[in-house]
C-alpha positions as CSV (number, residue, x, y, z in Angstrom):
1,M,11.8,-0.2,1.4
2,I,13.2,-2.8,3.7
3,S,16.5,-4.3,2.8
4,M,15.3,-7.8,2.2
5,L,13.2,-6.6,-0.8
6,L,16.2,-5.2,-2.6
7,F,17.0,-8.7,-3.9
8,D,13.6,-8.8,-5.6
9,L,14.0,-5.6,-7.7
10,P,13.6,-6.3,-11.4
11,S,17.0,-6.5,-13.2
12,G,15.9,-4.5,-16.2
13,Y,16.2,-1.1,-14.5
14,E,18.9,1.2,-13.1
15,Y,18.7,2.0,-9.4
16,D,20.1,4.6,-7.1
17,I,19.8,3.4,-3.6
18,V,20.2,5.5,-0.5
19,F,20.9,2.9,2.2
20,M,20.3,4.0,5.8
21,R,22.6,2.1,8.1
22,R,22.0,1.9,11.8
23,D,24.0,0.3,14.7
24,L,22.9,-3.3,15.1
25,P,22.1,-3.0,18.8
26,E,19.8,-0.1,18.1
27,I,17.9,-2.1,15.5
28,V,17.5,-5.1,17.8
29,A,16.4,-2.9,20.7
30,S,13.8,-1.2,18.4
31,Q,12.5,-4.5,17.1
32,D,12.3,-5.9,20.7
33,K,10.2,-2.9,21.8
34,M,7.9,-3.2,18.8
35,L,7.4,-7.0,19.3
36,K,6.7,-6.5,23.0
37,R,4.1,-3.8,22.2
38,L,2.4,-6.2,19.8
39,G,2.5,-9.0,22.4
40,K,4.7,-11.1,20.1
41,G,8.0,-11.2,21.8
42,T,9.8,-11.6,25.1
43,G,13.2,-10.2,24.1
44,S,14.8,-13.6,24.7
45,D,15.5,-14.0,20.9
46,S,17.4,-10.7,20.7
47,A,20.9,-12.3,20.3
48,Q,19.7,-14.6,17.6
49,M,17.9,-11.8,15.8
50,G,21.0,-9.7,15.9
51,L,23.1,-12.5,14.4
52,L,20.6,-13.1,11.6
53,L,20.3,-9.4,10.8
54,D,24.1,-9.0,10.8
55,K,24.5,-11.9,8.4
56,H,21.7,-10.6,6.2
57,L,23.3,-7.1,6.0
58,R,26.7,-8.6,5.2
59,D,25.2,-10.8,2.5
60,L,23.3,-7.9,1.0
61,E,26.3,-5.6,0.9
62,H,28.3,-8.3,-0.9
63,W,25.4,-8.8,-3.4
64,L,25.0,-5.1,-4.0
65,V,28.6,-4.7,-5.0
66,R,28.1,-7.2,-7.8
67,Q,24.9,-5.5,-9.2
68,K,25.9,-3.5,-12.3
69,N,22.5,-1.8,-12.3
70,M,22.6,-0.5,-8.7
71,R,24.5,2.5,-7.3
72,V,24.4,2.7,-3.5
73,L,25.1,5.6,-1.1
74,Y,25.4,4.5,2.5
75,V,24.4,7.0,5.2
76,Q,24.5,6.5,9.0
77,Y,21.2,7.0,10.8
78,K,22.9,8.7,13.8
79,D,24.8,11.1,11.5
80,V,21.7,12.1,9.6
81,V,20.0,12.9,12.9
82,A,23.0,14.7,14.3
83,R,24.0,16.6,11.2
84,P,21.1,16.5,8.6
85,G,22.5,19.3,6.5
86,P,25.6,17.4,5.3
87,A,23.6,14.3,4.8
88,A,21.0,16.1,2.7
89,A,23.8,17.5,0.6
90,R,25.4,14.1,0.1
91,I,22.1,12.6,-1.0
92,R,21.3,15.4,-3.4
93,Q,24.8,15.1,-4.9
94,F,24.5,11.3,-5.2
95,L,21.1,11.5,-6.9
96,D,22.1,14.4,-9.0
97,V,18.6,15.9,-9.0
98,P,17.4,19.4,-7.7
99,L,16.3,18.4,-4.2
100,D,15.3,21.0,-1.6
101,E,18.0,20.4,1.0
102,E,16.5,22.8,3.5
103,R,13.2,21.0,3.4
104,M,15.0,17.7,3.7
105,V,16.7,18.9,6.8
106,S,13.5,20.2,8.3
107,T,11.9,16.7,8.2
108,V,14.6,15.2,10.5
109,D,13.1,14.8,14.0
110,P,15.7,14.0,16.6
111,T,13.0,13.1,19.2
112,L,12.3,10.0,17.2
113,Y,15.8,8.6,17.8
114,R,14.9,6.7,20.9
115,N,16.9,3.5,20.8
116,K,20.5,4.6,20.9
117,A,23.4,2.2,21.3
């Protein structure tokens, strides 16, 4: 789920959220490439997009802290790619359900980490 939709989750439920963080320049570079591929962007709005995304993420994190029905585990994208084992263990422990950590680790594909800061 994309972060903007978290604001729209119904309030009558309890949520455990695993929030994947990524360095802002990497997000902007990835978005630029996608928009160029789709013929919808020139890259000239990258700085503005970065500022808006940074504000959105700060606003979201402040909002999440105030939500009594939401628990959040923040994980860094680059850490998951570099060391998927510890990340899988943290996620399993946070969710407190019997997840197959080995299988989780096996799904991490470092070749998909193409836009590095």
